[in-house]
C-alpha positions as CSV (number, residue, x, y, z in Angstrom):
1,X,13.4,15.8,46.0
2,X,14.5,12.7,44.3
3,X,18.3,12.7,44.7
4,X,18.8,9.6,42.6
5,X,16.9,11.2,39.7
6,X,19.0,14.3,40.0
7,X,22.2,12.3,40.0
8,X,21.1,10.3,37.0
9,X,20.3,13.6,35.2
10,X,23.7,15.1,36.0
11,X,25.4,11.9,34.8
12,X,23.4,11.9,31.6
13,X,24.1,15.6,30.9
14,X,27.8,15.2,31.4
15,X,28.1,12.1,29.2
16,X,26.0,13.7,26.4
17,X,28.0,16.9,26.6
18,X,31.3,15.1,26.3
19,X,29.9,12.9,23.4
20,X,28.8,16.1,21.6
21,X,32.3,17.4,21.8
22,X,33.5,14.4,19.9
23,X,30.6,14.3,17.5
24,X,29.8,18.0,17.2
25,X,33.3,19.5,16.5
26,X,33.8,17.6,13.2
27,X,30.3,18.4,12.1
28,X,30.7,22.1,12.9
29,X,34.1,22.2,11.2
30,X,32.6,20.6,8.0
31,X,29.7,23.0,8.1
32,X,32.0,26.0,8.4
33,X,34.4,25.2,5.7
34,X,32.7,23.0,3.2
35,X,31.5,24.5,-0.1
36,X,29.1,21.7,-1.0
37,X,25.9,23.1,-2.5
38,X,23.8,20.8,-0.5
39,X,25.3,21.9,2.8
40,X,22.0,23.6,3.7
41,X,20.3,20.2,4.0
42,X,22.8,19.1,6.6
43,X,22.4,22.4,8.5
44,X,18.6,21.9,8.4
45,X,19.0,18.3,9.6
46,X,21.2,19.4,12.5
47,X,18.9,22.2,13.5
48,X,15.7,20.1,13.2
49,X,15.5,19.3,17.0
50,X,15.1,23.0,17.6
51,X,11.7,23.1,15.9
52,X,10.6,19.5,16.0
53,X,8.3,18.5,18.9
54,X,10.2,16.3,21.4
55,X,7.5,13.7,21.2
56,X,7.9,13.3,17.5
57,X,11.7,13.0,17.7
58,X,11.3,10.7,20.7
59,X,8.8,8.5,18.8
60,X,11.1,8.0,15.8
61,X,14.1,7.4,18.0
62,X,12.1,4.8,19.9
63,X,11.2,3.1,16.7
64,X,14.8,3.1,15.6
65,X,15.9,1.6,18.9
66,X,13.1,-1.0,19.0
67,X,13.7,-4.7,18.9
68,X,12.4,-5.0,15.3
69,X,14.8,-2.4,13.9
70,X,18.3,-3.3,12.6
71,X,19.9,-1.1,15.3
72,X,17.7,-2.7,18.0
73,X,18.5,-6.2,16.8
74,X,22.2,-5.5,16.7
75,X,22.1,-4.1,20.2
76,X,20.2,-7.2,21.5
77,X,22.7,-9.5,19.9
78,X,25.5,-7.5,21.5
79,X,24.2,-7.0,25.0
80,X,21.2,-9.3,25.4
81,X,18.7,-6.6,26.1
82,X,16.9,-3.9,24.1
83,X,18.3,-0.4,23.7
84,X,15.0,1.4,24.4
85,X,14.1,2.1,28.0
86,X,17.7,1.9,29.1
87,X,20.2,4.6,30.2
88,X,22.2,3.9,27.0
89,X,19.1,4.7,25.0
90,X,18.7,8.0,26.8
91,X,22.3,8.9,26.0
92,X,21.8,8.3,22.3
93,X,18.5,10.1,22.2
94,X,19.8,13.1,24.1
95,X,22.8,13.4,21.7
96,X,20.4,13.8,18.8
97,X,18.1,16.1,20.8
98,X,20.9,18.4,22.0
99,X,23.0,18.3,18.8
100,X,22.1,21.8,17.6
101,X,22.8,23.4,21.0
102,X,26.5,22.2,20.6
103,X,27.1,22.4,16.9
104,X,25.7,25.9,16.2
105,X,28.0,27.6,18.8
106,X,30.9,25.5,17.6
107,X,30.3,26.5,14.0
108,X,29.8,30.2,14.8
109,X,33.1,30.2,16.8
110,X,34.9,28.5,13.9
111,X,33.5,31.0,11.4
112,X,34.8,33.9,13.5
113,X,38.4,32.8,13.3
114,X,40.5,35.1,11.0
115,X,41.2,33.1,7.8
116,X,44.5,34.9,7.4
117,X,45.8,33.1,10.5
118,X,44.7,29.7,9.0
119,X,46.4,30.6,5.7
120,X,49.6,31.7,7.6
121,X,49.7,28.4,9.4
122,X,49.3,26.5,6.1
123,X,52.0,28.6,4.5
124,X,54.4,27.6,7.3
125,X,53.8,23.9,6.5
126,X,51.3,23.0,9.3
127,X,48.8,20.2,8.5
128,X,45.1,20.8,8.8
129,X,45.0,18.8,12.0
130,X,47.9,20.8,13.5
131,X,46.3,24.1,12.4
132,X,43.1,23.0,14.0
133,X,44.7,22.0,17.3
134,X,47.2,24.9,17.5
135,X,45.3,27.8,15.9
136,X,41.6,27.3,15.5
137,X,40.8,25.4,18.7
138,X,42.4,27.9,21.1
139,X,40.8,30.9,19.2
140,X,37.4,29.1,19.3
141,X,37.5,28.1,22.9
142,X,34.7,30.4,24.1
143,X,32.3,29.1,21.5
144,X,33.3,25.5,22.3
145,X,32.7,26.1,26.0
146,X,29.4,27.7,25.2
147,X,28.3,24.7,23.1
148,X,29.4,22.3,25.8
149,X,27.5,24.2,28.6
150,X,24.4,24.7,26.6
151,X,24.3,21.0,25.7
152,X,24.7,20.2,29.3
153,X,22.0,22.5,30.5
154,X,19.6,21.4,27.8
155,X,20.1,17.7,28.5
156,X,19.7,18.3,32.2
157,X,16.2,19.6,31.8
158,X,14.9,17.7,28.9
159,X,11.6,15.9,29.3
160,X,9.7,14.8,26.2
161,X,12.5,12.8,24.4
162,X,13.6,11.2,27.7
163,X,10.0,10.1,28.5
164,X,9.4,8.6,25.1
165,X,12.7,6.7,24.9
166,X,13.3,5.8,28.5
167,X,10.0,5.8,30.2
168,X,10.0,6.3,34.0
169,X,12.2,3.6,35.5
170,X,13.6,4.6,38.9
171,X,17.4,4.4,39.0
172,X,17.6,3.7,35.3
173,X,15.7,6.3,33.2
174,X,13.9,8.5,35.7
175,X,15.4,11.9,35.4
176,X,14.8,14.9,37.5
177,X,12.4,16.5,35.0
178,X,10.3,13.3,35.1
179,X,10.5,13.3,38.9
180,X,9.1,16.8,38.9
181,X,6.2,15.7,36.6
182,X,5.5,12.7,39.0
183,X,5.4,15.0,42.0
184,X,3.0,17.4,40.3
185,X,0.8,14.5,39.3
186,X,0.8,13.3,42.9
187,X,0.0,16.9,44.1
188,X,3.3,16.9,45.9
189,X,4.0,20.5,45.0
190,X,6.6,21.1,47.7
191,X,8.9,18.4,46.4
192,X,8.3,19.6,42.8
193,X,9.1,23.1,43.8
194,X,12.4,22.1,45.4
195,X,13.5,20.2,42.4
196,X,12.3,22.9,39.9
197,X,14.0,25.6,41.9
198,X,17.2,23.7,41.9
199,X,17.1,23.3,38.1
200,X,16.3,27.0,37.8
201,X,19.3,28.0,39.9
202,X,21.6,25.6,38.0
203,X,20.4,26.9,34.6
204,X,20.7,30.5,35.7
205,X,24.2,30.1,37.1
206,X,25.3,28.1,34.0
207,X,24.1,30.7,31.5
208,X,25.6,33.5,33.6
209,X,29.0,31.8,33.5
210,X,28.7,31.4,29.7
211,X,27.7,35.0,29.1
212,X,30.3,36.2,31.5
213,X,33.0,34.1,29.7
214,X,31.9,35.4,26.3
215,X,31.9,39.0,27.5
216,X,35.4,38.6,29.0
217,X,36.7,37.0,25.8
218,X,35.1,39.8,23.7
219,X,36.9,42.5,25.7
220,X,40.1,40.6,25.7
221,X,40.0,40.3,21.9
222,X,39.2,44.0,21.7
223,X,42.2,44.9,23.8
224,X,44.5,42.8,21.6
225,X,43.2,44.5,18.5
226,X,43.9,47.9,20.0
């Protein structure tokens, strides 16, 4: 098993999950509370990676990061190298690809918060930011944790977008999923099995923790209601 590919995948998944907390929470908040009639268009745009083939998304992201695009030219002027086929490019592409896995649990958790509590906080003179930090965020914590973990697990095992944007550069863009593909191509099934089994265990444990946390939170809330 390629330890360097696994370490790179774990680093990529952690960075993307943290970035999606920063990016996804405001998007989820807006989607939950806005009354704009065109909100459904933003919802569809956020959910697009769920149904769009990874190669299609990866292709357009690759074009957007290319040296002829405004973004690519800006990045070259800033760093001296292209954004495509770099770890930074993988991070940006993975944020887009894993966005719905974070935003949708965030938004569902925000929507479940009792509006009476938010109104009471506003009546007491709390600002929207203070209400969000002191009321909504604690009550939405299980959903936020779920979104974070799902984004982490999804990024850890992604293949198509990573291959399109980053290629297969050892130590730079070669993730564990690409390493498994290389082992299968080389008929090295034993190494592929070890890596695949490890990803299977990580995914199962991750999802078990998420469902266990949500179940515990559900029963805790039921106890408070009683």
